[in-house]
C-alpha positions in Angstrom: -10.9 44.0 12.7 -8.2 42.6 10.5 -6.1 39.2 11.9 -3.2 39.7 13.3 -1.7 36.4 13.5 2.1 35.8 15.6 4.3 33.4 14.9 6.5 32.8 18.2 10.3 30.8 17.6 12.7 30.6 20.6 16.3 31.7 19.5 18.2 28.6 19.4 16.3 27.1 22.3 18.3 24.1 23.5 21.4 26.3 23.1 20.1 29.0 24.8 18.9 26.8 27.7 22.4 25.9 28.4 23.6 28.8 28.6 21.4 30.0 30.9 23.0 27.4 33.0 26.5 27.9 31.4 27.0 31.9 31.1 30.9 31.2 30.7 30.1 29.7 27.3 28.3 32.8 25.6 29.6 34.1 22.6 31.4 30.7 22.0 30.4 27.7 19.4 28.6 25.5 21.3 26.9 22.5 20.3 24.6 20.2 21.5 24.1 16.6 21.2 24.7 13.3 22.5 23.3 11.7 26.1 23.1 13.6 28.7 26.6 13.8 31.0 25.7 15.0 34.9 27.1 18.4 36.4 28.6 16.3 38.9 31.4 14.9 36.0 32.6 18.9 35.4 32.3 19.8 39.4 34.7 16.5 40.0 37.2 18.0 37.8 36.6 21.3 39.1 37.0 20.4 42.8 40.1 18.0 42.0 41.8 21.5 40.2 40.9 23.1 43.1 41.3 20.9 46.2 41.8 23.8 48.6 37.8 24.0 49.0 37.5 27.8 47.4 34.5 26.0 45.7 32.4 24.5 48.6 30.9 27.6 49.6 29.5 28.4 46.4 25.5 27.6 45.5 25.4 24.4 42.9 24.7 26.8 40.3 27.3 29.3 41.0 29.6 26.5 40.8 28.1 25.6 37.3 29.0 29.3 36.2 32.5 29.0 37.9 33.8 26.2 35.5 36.4 27.1 33.3 35.7 27.4 29.9 38.7 25.2 29.0 37.2 22.1 31.3 34.3 21.6 28.5 34.9 18.9 25.9 35.2 20.0 22.5 34.0 17.9 19.1 37.5 17.9 17.5 38.0 14.4 16.6 35.0 13.1 17.8 34.2 9.7 16.4 30.7 8.2 16.6 27.0 9.0 15.0 25.9 11.3 17.4 23.5 14.3 15.6 23.4 18.1 16.8 20.2 18.8 18.2 21.0 22.6 17.7 23.9 25.0 18.0 24.5 29.0 19.2 24.5 31.4 16.3 28.3 31.8 17.0 29.1 28.1 15.7 26.4 28.5 13.2 28.7 30.8 11.3 30.9 27.6 10.6 28.4 26.3 8.6 26.6 23.8 11.4 23.2 23.2 11.9 20.7 21.6 13.0 20.6 17.6 12.2 24.2 17.6 11.4 26.5 14.6 12.3 28.6 15.6 14.8 31.7 14.7 13.1 31.2 16.6 10.1 30.7 19.6 12.4 34.2 18.6 14.1 35.8 19.2 11.0 33.5 22.9 10.3 34.7 24.0 13.8 36.7 22.1 15.8 36.7 24.1 18.8 33.2 24.1 19.3 32.2 23.0 22.8 29.8 19.9 23.0 27.2 19.7 25.6 24.7 16.7 26.3 21.3 17.3 25.7 18.9 17.7 28.9 15.5 17.4 27.7 13.9 17.9 30.9 15.2 21.5 31.4 14.1 22.7 28.0 10.5 21.2 28.7 10.7 23.1 32.0 11.8 26.4 30.4 9.1 25.4 27.2 6.3 25.3 29.6 7.3 28.5 31.6 7.5 30.9 28.4 4.1 29.5 26.9 2.2 30.1 30.4 3.6 33.5 29.6 2.1 33.8 26.1 -1.6 33.0 27.5 -1.4 35.3 30.3 -1.3 37.8 28.0 -2.8 36.7 25.0 -4.8 33.2 25.5 -5.6 32.1 22.2 -2.2 30.4 21.6 -1.9 26.5 19.5 1.4 24.7 21.1 3.8 24.3 18.0 6.1 22.0 19.7 8.9 22.6 22.8 9.9 25.8 21.4 7.5 27.3 18.8 3.7 28.2 18.8 1.1 30.7 16.9 -0.8 33.5 18.9 -3.9 35.1 18.0 -3.5 38.7 18.3 -6.9 39.7 16.6 -8.9 40.6 19.6 -6.5 41.0 22.5 -5.8 44.5 23.8 -3.1 46.1 21.9 -3.1 43.3 19.5 -3.8 45.4 16.5 -1.2 48.6 17.2 1.3 48.5 14.8 0.6 45.7 13.5 0.9 43.6 16.5 4.7 44.9 17.3 3.7 46.4 20.3 2.2 43.3 21.4 4.9 41.2 20.5 7.2 43.5 22.1 5.2 43.1 25.4 5.5 39.5 25.0 9.8 39.5 24.5 10.1 41.4 27.0 8.0 39.2 29.8 9.8 36.0 28.1 13.0 37.3 28.8 12.1 39.2 32.1 11.3 35.8 33.5 13.6 33.2 32.1 16.2 35.2 30.4 15.7 33.9 27.2 15.0 35.8 23.5 12.5 34.6 21.4 11.3 35.9 17.3 8.0 36.7 16.4 6.4 37.3 13.2 3.1 39.1 12.9 0.9 38.6 9.8 -2.6 38.3 8.3 -2.5 34.3 8.9 -0.4 31.8 10.2 1.3 30.7 6.7 3.1 34.2 6.5 3.9 35.0 10.2 5.6 31.7 10.1 8.4 33.0 7.3 8.2 36.7 9.4 9.3 35.1 12.5 13.0 34.7 10.5 13.2 37.7 9.0 15.1 39.3 11.9 16.7 36.7 14.3 17.8 36.3 16.8 15.7 38.4 19.1 13.2 40.4 16.2 10.1 41.4 15.3 8.7 41.3 12.1 5.7 42.8 10.8 4.0 41.9 7.6 1.0 43.3 6.0 -1.3 41.9 3.1 0.5 45.2 0.9 4.1 43.8 1.7 3.1 40.3 -0.1 5.0 42.0 -3.1 8.2 43.2 -1.6 8.6 40.8 1.1 7.3 37.8 0.6 7.2 37.1 -3.4 11.3 37.4 -3.1 12.0 34.7 -1.0 12.8 31.0 -1.7 9.9 28.7 -2.1 11.3 26.6 0.4 10.6 29.3 2.8 6.8 28.4 2.4 6.0 26.0 5.5 4.9 22.6 3.8 7.3 23.0 0.1 9.9 20.6 1.1 13.3 19.3 -0.6 11.4 17.2 -3.4 8.7 19.6 -4.3 11.5 22.6 -4.6 13.5 20.4 -6.9 10.9 19.7 -9.6 9.6 23.7 -8.8 13.6 24.3 -9.6 13.2 22.2 -12.6 10.6 24.2 -14.5 12.7 27.7 -13.7 10.3 28.3 -10.7 13.5 29.4 -7.8 11.0 32.4 -5.8 7.5 32.8 -4.1 7.0 35.6 -7.0 7.6 33.0 -9.3 5.5 30.3 -8.2 3.0 33.2 -7.9 2.9 33.9 -11.8 2.3 30.4 -13.1 -1.6 29.5 -13.5 -3.2 27.6 -11.0 -4.2 24.8 -13.7 -0.7 24.6 -14.5 0.3 24.2 -11.4 -2.5 21.7 -10.5 -1.5 19.8 -13.6 1.9 19.3 -12.5 1.9 18.9 -9.4 -1.7 16.9 -8.6 -5.1 18.8 -7.8 -4.5 19.3 -4.1 -1.3 20.0 -3.8 -1.3 22.2 -6.7 -4.1 24.1 -5.9 -2.5 24.4 -2.5 1.0 25.4 -4.1 -1.2 28.1 -5.6 -3.0 29.8 -2.8 0.1 29.8 -0.5 2.0 31.7 -2.8 -0.7 34.4 -3.3 -0.1 34.5 0.8 -3.8 33.0 1.8 -3.9 30.9 4.6 -7.5 30.4 6.4 -6.4 28.2 9.3 -7.8 28.9 13.0 -5.2 29.6 15.3 -6.3 26.2 17.1 -5.9 26.0 21.0 -6.5 22.1 21.4 -4.9 19.6 19.1 -5.3 15.8 19.6 -1.9 13.8 18.6 -2.5 11.0 16.2 0.6 8.9 17.2 3.5 8.4 19.8 6.6 7.1 19.1 10.0 6.6 20.0 13.5 5.9 18.2 16.9 5.2 18.5 20.0 5.2 16.2 23.0 3.3 17.3 26.3 4.0 17.5 27.3 1.3 15.4 25.2 -0.6 13.2 23.6 -4.2 15.2 22.8 -7.2 13.8 19.4 -9.1 14.8 21.5 -12.4 15.0 24.6 -11.5 16.7 23.6 -8.7 18.5 20.3 -10.5 19.8 20.2 -9.5 23.3 21.4 -5.6 22.9 18.4 -5.0 20.3 16.5 -6.9 22.4 17.0 -4.3 25.7 16.6 -1.3 23.2 13.5 -2.8 21.9 11.8 -3.4 25.5 13.1 -0.3 26.1 11.3 1.5 23.1 8.0 0.3 24.1 8.3 0.8 27.8 9.2 4.5 27.0 6.0 5.0 24.1 3.5 3.1 27.2 4.9 5.6 29.5 4.2 8.6 27.3 0.6 7.2 26.6 0.0 7.1 30.4 1.5 10.4 31.2 -0.6 12.0 28.5 -3.5 10.2 29.3 -3.6 8.1 25.6 -4.5 4.6 24.2 -3.7 3.8 20.7 -4.5 0.3 18.8 -2.2 0.6 15.8 1.1 -0.6 16.9 4.2 -0.5 14.3 7.9 -0.6 14.1 10.2 1.6 12.3 14.0 0.3 10.7 16.3 2.3 9.2 19.4 -0.2 7.7 23.1 0.8 6.9 22.6 1.9 3.6 19.9 4.4 5.1 17.2 2.4 3.6 14.2 2.5 6.3 11.2 0.2 6.2 7.7 0.8 8.5 5.5 -1.8 9.3 2.3 -2.0 11.9 -0.7 -3.7 12.7 -4.0 -2.5 14.2 -5.8 -4.4 16.8 -9.2 -4.5 17.8 -8.9 -3.0 20.7 -7.1 0.1 22.6 -4.3 -0.5 24.8 -1.2 1.6 26.6 0.0 -1.6 28.0 3.6 -2.5 27.4 4.0 -5.6 27.5 1.5 -5.7 24.6 2.7 -2.8 22.7 6.1 -5.2 22.8 4.2 -8.3 21.5 2.4 -6.7 18.4 5.5 -4.6 17.6 7.6 -8.2 17.7 4.9 -9.9 15.2 5.5 -6.9 12.9 9.3 -7.5 12.9 8.8 -10.4 11.7 7.8 -9.4 8.6 11.0 -7.2 7.3 14.5 -8.3 6.4 16.5 -8.5 9.4 19.7 -10.8 7.6 20.9 -7.0 7.1 22.5 -4.7 10.2 20.4 -2.2 11.6 21.5 1.5 12.3 18.1 2.5 13.5 15.1 1.1 15.7 11.9 2.6 16.2 8.4 1.8 17.9 5.0 3.5 17.0 1.5 3.7 18.8 -1.3 5.4 16.3 -4.7 5.5 16.0 -5.1 7.3 19.5 -7.9 8.1 21.6 -8.2 9.6 25.0 -7.8 7.0 27.9 -11.1 5.0 28.8 -13.0 6.9 26.3 -12.9 4.2 23.1 -16.1 2.3 22.1 -16.0 -1.2 23.0 -15.1 -3.7 20.1 -17.8 -4.8 17.5 -16.0 -8.3 17.2 -12.9 -10.0 19.5 -9.6 -9.9 18.4 -8.6 -10.6 14.6 -5.7 -12.4 13.7 -3.1 -9.9 11.8 -3.2 -10.8 8.1 -1.0 -12.9 6.4 2.6 -12.4 7.1 5.9 -12.4 5.4 7.4 -16.2 5.8 10.2 -16.2 8.6 13.5 -15.0 7.7 16.3 -17.4 7.1 20.1 -17.4 8.3 23.3 -17.5 6.6 23.5 -21.0 7.6 20.0 -22.3 6.6 17.9 -21.8 10.0 14.7 -20.2 10.6 16.2 -16.7 12.3 15.6 -15.9 15.5 14.1 -12.4 16.3 15.8 -9.9 19.6 13.7 -11.5 22.4 9.8 -10.9 22.5 8.8 -12.2 25.8 
């Protein structure tokens, strides 16, 4: 039987989860971003507006659904560094998209409603829809909170109409259980399936066969290939290569000469729709990290206490993630982004694996000594890599070794050795 691989992508997932909670916002421009606000804040405004107790007999969910639209905050006049996680399709019509700054979005659509992120809620719905999928088609590869690959090849009904029948069944089952919609692309492989899932959003199904390569895939921009980033795309455009068809017209040896042996060969294969990667039901993470962008740029000396608290919290969060998922790591690193958006990273590898928050903080603090802390900091992150399942690591051959020679300590404006944020 021919391979039939599906890529399923939930439609505006975070926003859709919020619209289930606030159905009165359906059809309106809504953006999700910023810190979590308790529903009690809205309910308090509601009860203040209706002190006669009209709402007291309703359930909590019903009360949320009856909050008037004008009670929700808009992004008009927003100031700060908040970034949009996602937006409803009504908001996207104004040019608003994921990873856009809220200040920019406020200029494009000042009337858009701002809701805070609620990752606990999104993870709940993520687990739910994935459980529904595996009950129908057990060979599923998790690709994040809102997308998966599914192997339809040997599933009953997976070959009917090229996979459309099974895709429709999964769509229907997810909607009936959650109220959420998704888009599905079915193709001979993962590469084309991911492209196809974007063809008919939202709530669409697209089926692509090998014979459709020239008509459906080649007219697409090269950026539609998962793995062609902005830098590669600009370089391709510099050679007059704008579409996947343009890319397929180039000889493989030419691509290798201009893009390197590995990447050039891959570009050639991708342009011809070739991808033999299997749908992997299990994949091990290689690292776990936490990072935060500050509302204002912070300085290592003048904002020492605030930075120290954030630094400690990030280390504790990474340690909690490791314990919850059952991993340990031995490469600990930090990431900084300065006020000019330049990013730097430093890491250090231990002889033994760890998931201990105190040790993670200690080693991450040593990494901080190797970066320039005289400049203001916009973003701070902590990462633990080289992961293994907890308890499975082999004993180290040698005892803990000292880290490599470090850069000299930073000196502040007064000629004194710079104090880092607390390293206790």
